[in-house]
C-alpha positions, 0 to 999 in steps of 0.5 A: 794309270798315269805317272810323270818322272825324269829318266834318261832315255838310255835307262828308259830304253833298257826298261822298255827292252826288258819289259816289252820284248817277246819271250826269246826275242830282243827288243830295240825300243830306241829304233821304234821311237816316234817323234812328235808330229809338228802339229801336236807340239804344244798339245796337252796330254791329260790328266796332268796337262803334260805338254808335248814339245818338239823334243818329245818322242813316244814309245807305245807297247801292248803288254801280254795282258792286253794293256796298252802303255805309252811313254812320252819322253822329252829328250832334252829334259828327260821328263817322261809321261807314262799312260797305262791302261788295262781292260 
């Protein structure tokens, strides 16, 4: 599944903290964000051709059902691209 939307980083973190915290644990997704490597700036994420910027941070988590979810968030614009895969 793929989606692109605009959300504030604080609202994205609230969602991630609730969705991906282990039962009985507290998640601080903001502290787990990863900046985009300089060599990846300008690369496209398919299938929508979303372009990584210098302001992009990523969050990737594995759900309890084994699915993988990655969120690429542009901290300047709030634009977020989500990829979710289940198997």
